[in-house]
C-alpha positions as CSV (number, residue, x, y, z in Angstrom):
1,M,-0.4,-18.2,-4.6
2,I,1.7,-18.4,-7.7
3,I,5.4,-17.7,-7.9
4,L,7.0,-17.7,-11.4
5,L,10.3,-16.0,-12.4
6,G,10.2,-13.7,-9.4
7,M,6.6,-12.7,-9.9
8,L,4.2,-13.3,-7.0
9,V,0.5,-13.6,-7.7
10,K,-2.2,-13.9,-5.0
11,R,-5.9,-14.2,-5.8
12,V,-8.6,-12.4,-3.9
13,T,-12.4,-12.4,-4.3
14,T,-15.1,-9.9,-3.9
15,T,-18.7,-10.6,-2.8
16,K,-20.3,-8.9,-5.8
17,P,-19.0,-8.4,-9.3
18,Y,-17.1,-5.2,-10.2
19,T,-15.6,-3.7,-13.3
20,I,-12.0,-2.5,-12.8
21,H,-13.3,1.1,-12.7
22,E,-15.9,0.3,-10.1
23,L,-13.3,-1.6,-8.0
24,Y,-11.0,1.4,-8.2
25,E,-13.8,3.7,-7.1
26,A,-14.4,1.4,-4.1
27,V,-10.7,1.3,-3.0
28,K,-9.2,4.6,-4.1
29,D,-9.7,6.3,-0.7
30,S,-8.7,3.3,1.4
31,F,-5.4,2.7,3.2
32,F,-3.0,0.2,1.6
33,S,0.5,-0.7,2.8
34,A,1.7,-0.4,-0.9
35,G,0.5,3.2,-1.1
36,T,-2.2,5.1,-2.9
37,P,-3.8,3.2,-5.8
38,S,-4.1,4.7,-9.2
39,L,-5.8,3.6,-12.4
40,T,-3.4,2.9,-15.3
41,K,-3.6,1.7,-18.9
42,D,-0.7,-0.5,-19.8
43,L,0.9,-1.1,-23.2
44,F,-1.7,-3.6,-24.2
45,M,-4.5,-1.2,-23.3
46,R,-5.6,-3.1,-20.3
47,T,-6.8,-1.0,-17.4
48,I,-5.1,-2.0,-14.1
49,I,-4.9,-0.7,-10.6
50,T,-1.3,0.1,-9.7
51,F,0.5,1.3,-6.6
52,P,3.7,3.4,-6.5
53,A,6.6,1.6,-8.0
54,L,9.7,0.9,-5.8
55,D,11.8,0.9,-8.9
56,R,11.4,0.0,-12.6
57,H,11.3,-3.7,-11.8
58,N,9.0,-3.8,-8.8
59,Q,5.4,-2.6,-8.5
60,V,2.1,-4.0,-7.0
61,W,-0.8,-4.4,-9.4
62,I,-4.4,-5.4,-9.1
63,T,-5.9,-7.0,-12.3
64,R,-8.9,-9.1,-13.2
65,A,-8.5,-12.9,-12.8
66,Q,-11.4,-13.6,-15.1
67,F,-12.0,-12.6,-18.7
68,K,-15.3,-10.9,-17.9
69,R,-16.2,-7.2,-17.9
70,K,-17.5,-7.6,-14.3
71,C,-15.8,-10.2,-12.1
72,T,-15.4,-11.3,-8.6
73,K,-11.9,-12.8,-8.8
74,W,-8.9,-10.5,-8.8
75,F,-5.1,-10.9,-8.8
76,I,-2.8,-8.9,-6.6
77,M,0.7,-9.3,-7.9
78,K,4.3,-8.2,-8.0
79,R,5.1,-7.0,-11.5
80,R,7.5,-4.7,-13.3
81,R,6.5,-1.1,-13.4
82,A,3.6,-0.6,-15.9
83,V,4.8,0.4,-19.3
84,T,2.3,2.6,-21.0
85,S,3.8,3.1,-24.5
86,I,5.8,1.3,-27.1
87,G,8.6,3.8,-26.7
88,G,8.6,3.2,-22.9
89,Y,8.7,-0.6,-23.6
90,L,11.6,-0.3,-26.0
91,A,13.5,1.9,-23.5
92,Y,12.8,-0.7,-20.8
93,L,14.2,-3.4,-23.0
94,L,17.3,-1.4,-24.0
95,L,18.1,0.1,-20.6
96,R,17.3,-2.7,-18.2
97,S,20.2,-3.8,-16.1
98,G,21.9,-7.0,-16.6
99,R,22.0,-7.8,-12.9
100,N,19.5,-10.2,-11.4
101,T,16.6,-8.2,-10.0
102,I,14.6,-11.2,-8.7
103,F,16.5,-11.3,-5.4
104,S,17.0,-7.6,-4.8
105,D,15.9,-5.8,-1.7
106,N,13.2,-4.0,-3.6
107,A,11.9,-7.3,-4.9
108,K,11.7,-8.7,-1.3
109,D,9.9,-5.5,-0.2
110,T,7.5,-5.7,-3.1
111,K,6.6,-9.3,-2.2
112,R,6.0,-8.2,1.4
113,L,3.8,-5.4,0.1
114,V,1.8,-7.8,-2.0
115,N,1.0,-9.9,1.1
116,A,0.2,-6.8,3.1
117,T,-2.1,-5.5,0.2
118,V,-4.0,-8.8,0.2
119,I,-4.6,-8.3,4.0
120,D,-5.7,-4.7,3.4
121,F,-8.0,-5.7,0.5
122,D,-9.6,-8.4,2.6
123,R,-10.1,-5.9,5.4
124,L,-12.3,-3.8,3.1
125,K,-14.9,-6.7,2.8
126,L,-15.9,-5.8,-0.8
């Protein structure tokens, strides 16, 4: 478990290597406490698995933990909502609130959802 600047990261492993698309196909119809997973491309053109955002600062993601096309190590993390365009990123920078969002109720709920998602992911025995 890694906690850095309000970001919570937990590592999970699968028994066989998956690409992000194959992992999404394996989990898309499964129950997760964080909601229904979806495949998203972020600003840096990485493909990630995201769950519904609680607000613009709090969302659960699943990403690769290795720099390989097919990997067995994955991160389940609390991140800000996935920004999918440069315009969206600029709007995020300009409109983000000045208040501290690391200790908000949604941040605490997202951390709880990360832990629950790890349990749900392990239950699938992929």
